[in-house]
N, C-alpha and C positions, 0 to 999 in steps of 0.2 A: 100122870106127869112125874118125871124124874125128880126126886126130892132135892137134888142138887140145884135144879132150876129155882125152886122156891128159896133155897138158901142164898143163891145169888141175888135174887130179888130183894130179900130181906137185908142183905149187906148194902145194896144200892140205896134203899129207902131209909134204913135206920142209921147206917154208918156214913155212907158217902154224901148223902144230901140232907139228912136230918129232917125229912118231910114232917110237917106238922098239920094239925087240923086247920082246914080252910085254905091250904096252899093250892094254887092253880098250877098243875103239873102238865108239861108237854113232853110226850115221849115220841121220839123219832126212831123208827125201827123198820127193818125189812120184814116182808111176810114170812120169811124163813124163821124168824124169831117169835112166831105167834105165841107159843107156850110161855115164853119169857114175858111177853107183854101181858098175858093173862095173869101171871104170877105178880107182876108189878101192880096191876089193877087190884088184885086181892089185897096186897099189902097197903096200897093207898086207901082202900076202903076201910081197913082197920085203923088207919090214921085219920080218917074223916077228911081226906084231901080230895081234890077234883081233877082226875087225869083225863087227858085226851091224847089220841095217837095221830101222828103224821106218818103216812106211809112213805117209806124211803126205799128206793131200789135203783141199783146201778144201771139196770137195763132201761128203766124209765128215764133216768137222767140222760143216758146216751141218746134215747129217742128224742128228747127235748133239744139237746145241744146240737145234734147232727141235722136237725130239721129247722132250726132257728135261722131266719133270714134277715132279721133286722138287728139293731143294737140292743143289748140287754138293758132293761130297766130294773131298778131296785123294786122287789115285790112289796109294795106298801101294805098289802093285807097281811103278809107274813110278819112284817115288822110290827104291825099293830098287835098281832097275837103275842109276840115275844114281849112287847111292852106290858102286857097284862099278866104274863105268867110270873110265877115265883121260882119255879124249879124246872130245869131242862135236863132230860135224860136222853143221851144219844146212844143208840145200840147199833153196833156194827155186826154184819154177818152176810157174807157173799155166797151166792150160788156159783158165780163165776167171777173170780177176783180180777180178771183182765177184761171185763165187759166194756170198759171205757177206753181201751187201748188205742182205738182208731180215731179218737176225737182230736182235732187239731189243737196243739198246745196254745196257739194264739186265741182260739175260742175259749179254752179253759181260763186263760188269763183275763179275758174280757168279762166273762161270767163272774169270776171271783171279785173283780173290781165292783161290779154291780151289787154283789152280795155283801160287800164289806160292812155297810151300816147294819145289816141283819146280824152279821157275825159279832159286831161290837156290842149290840144290844143283848145278844145271847150270852156273851161272856161276862156281861155286867150282872147277871143273875146267878143264883146257885145252880151249878151244873155238874153233871157226871158223864163221862164217856166210858163205855164198857163194850165188851165183846161177847156175842153169843156164838157158841161153837158150831159152825155150819160145815157142810162137806166141802164147799168151795175153799174156805180158808184152811181146812185140813189138807186138802190137796196141795195148796200153795206151800204149806209148811212141810210137805213130804211125809205126812202122817196118815194113818187110818182115821176114820171118823171117831171110833172109840178112843183111840190114843189121844186125839186132839181134844176131845171132851175132857178127858182126865187132865190134860195139860192146862186147859183154860180154867176149869173149876178148882184145881189144886192151887193155881196162882191166885184166884179170887178169894179162896177160903183161908188165906194166910192169917196168922196172928198179927193184926195190924197194930196193936199197942206195942208189941215187941219190936215190930219193924220201925215204928215211930222212934222208939228209944234208941235203936241201933243207928238210925240216920241222924238223930239229934247231935251226935258227935261231929258230923260233917257240917251241919247247919251252924253250929257254934264257931267252927274254924273259918267258914266262908264269911260269916258276918263280921269277923274280926280282921279279915284280910283286905288288902287294897289291890293286889295284883295277882293274876293267875298266869302260870306258864304251863303249856301242854306240849310235851315232846313224845313222839312215837316213831320208831324206825328212822329212816333217813329222810322222810318227806314231810313230817309234821313238826313244826317249830312255831308255836303260836303264843302270842302274848296279848293279854287284855286286862283292862281295869274293871273291878267290880266295886270300886270305892263309893260308898254311900248307897249302894243297892242292897236288896234284901233277899236272903236265901229262904226258900220255902221247903218245908218238909212234906213231901208227897207220900202219904201212907194210906192210899186207897180212897181218897176223897174225890177230887176232880177227875182223876184217872183211876179206873178199877180194872186190872190190878194197878196199884201204885208201886213205889219202890225206887224213888229217885229223890235227889235234892237238886233244886234248880234255882237259878237266878238270872239276871240279865247283865250282859256286858255294858259298860258305858259306851254309848253308841259309836263315838269316833275314836275309841281307844284300841281297837283290834288291829294287830299287825302281824305279818308273817305268812306262813303257808300251812295248809292242812290237807291231808289225804284221808278221805273217808273210805276205809278199806272194807267196810261192810256194806252190802247192797241195800237198796230200799225200793219199795214199790210206790209209785206215784202216778196217778191218772191211768192206772191199769198197766203200767209199763215198769219193767225192772231197770233201774239206773245203777250202774256199777262204776266203782273207782272214780268218784268225784274228787277233783282237786280244785282248791280255791286259793287265791292269793289276796291278801288284804293290805291296805295302806290307809291310815287315818280312819279305820273302821269300815271302809268301803271295799267291796270286791273289785279288784282291778283286772283279774284274769280268772278264767275258769275252764274246766274241761271235764268230760266224762268218757269212759271207754265204751259205754253203751247208753244209747238214748240221750245223747247230749241235747237233742232238740227239745226235750222236756225242760231241761234247765234254761234254754233260751226263753221259753214261754214264761217260766217262773220269774226269771230276773227282769223280764219285760213288763211284768204286771204293774209295778209302780216303783218309785225310788226306794221305798223302805225295804223292798225285797233284796236290795243290794247290800244290806247291813244285817248283822246278827241281832236276833231278838232274845236268844236263850242260850245259856250254858247249863247243861244237865249232866249230873253224875249218877250213873246207874249203881244201885246198891241192893238189888233184890237177888239174893243168892238162890232163891227158890226157882227163879227163871234161868235155866241153864241150857236151853235149846233155842237156837235161832229159828224163827218161824216166818220170816218175811212179813211181820206184823209189827209196826213201830210201837204200838201200844204196849207190847211185851218186850220187843228187842231193845228198846232204849233203857229199860230198867235192869238189864243184865249187869251183874256185879263187876265185870271186867271191862266196862265200856264208859265212854264219854260221848255225849251227843251235843251237837250245836244246831240251832235252828236259824235259818235265814228268814227274815220277815218280822212279823209282829212280836212285840214283847208283851208279857203279861204285866199289866199296870201295877199289880201288887208287888212285883219284884223290883220296881224302879223307885229309887229315892226321890224325894220332892225336889232336890236340886238338879236332878238328871233328866234328860229327855227320854220320853217313851218312844221307842221306834214303832211307827205305825205302818201297817201294810195289810193288804188283802190276803197275803200269803203267810204261812207258817209251816216251814218244811224242815223236819228233823233229819239229821244225817249222823251216822255213828262211826266212831273210831274204836277199834279193838285195842284195849290197853293191857292185854294179858302178857305181852312180851315186849322187851326193849322200849319201855314206856315209863313216863313219870308225869305226875301232876305236882306242881310247886305252888305254894301260896306264900308270897313275899319271900321267895328263895328257900322256904322250908319244904322238903319233900313230904307230901301228905299221902301220896299213893305211888307205889313202885311195882311195876309188872302186875297190876291188878289187885295188889294187896294194900289195904289202907293202913296208915300209921297206927291206928288203934285196934288193929286185928292181930291175932296170933300169926306169927310167921313173917311179920314185916321185915325184921332184921335179916332174914334169910332170902328175901325176895330180890335177889341179885340177878344181873344179866347172865 
């Protein structure tokens, strides 16, 4: 077994989740990540924890969704399992990243509604989402398998304490601010409130790799327009050039130049899908290659991402409303040129350079 696989497993078990003796651990992973699952089991054994594995596979998911002929019900047996677990580890790894591309968006929306109680239970526990470097994801990223392995494992093996310290600067500023303004190019002019909400320093815990600071907008505060000029993959489809308009927090108009029908399904899922649940600021300078993988792309240092749908409850202050939805869809803005982030009218990032980084004074248009 490649030694980097065991390093990856050790980071998940020791750093990201802090698994302890007696913990019931559920690992959801595709068959392509078998070696990684073995390494996770080895590490859990050393901790005297109790792992079990749920097989996950996009081809199997497609078979289920395309052959389902009745309404979807919440799987109570899966919900019961999650109620008994202490730690959840989600492992991504595709043999074919577009396997689910022909599933009807309305079917996806209905399925996600049925799965929402399961998702909420899962998110209430200690959890970590990570990536195993498969050939399917390498192909999507436009890399050789060897190059993609290096890309993933280099991102995972970051000095997370140094990353935490770097990101703490942004956490402090966000927690002291009330209003955020994001401008980029001619099409993004967005204003939102974060008053009373909490900024989280993501340094490789819930997401591995980490490398962002995120919070939640006050639900009804978002106004303006945004152009997500970086593409994303959702439901096995590439979505390009998403444009959203907001008024009183709610999406009032939207479009995409490619696969707009996927957005139709997302926004039809439930009312919460029409509001923002997350504002994230990418701060991981070690991730400098776009890979069509949101787990990595949203962490890039010259980006901001916004998620429609559910908010993470820990980011919402007790006086504010938690946006609830069966969806959580991240979309990215390239902030490297003609862009600014303002906190209460103070420029905190200009053209991808943060105020507390070298070169900020020279980061002009």
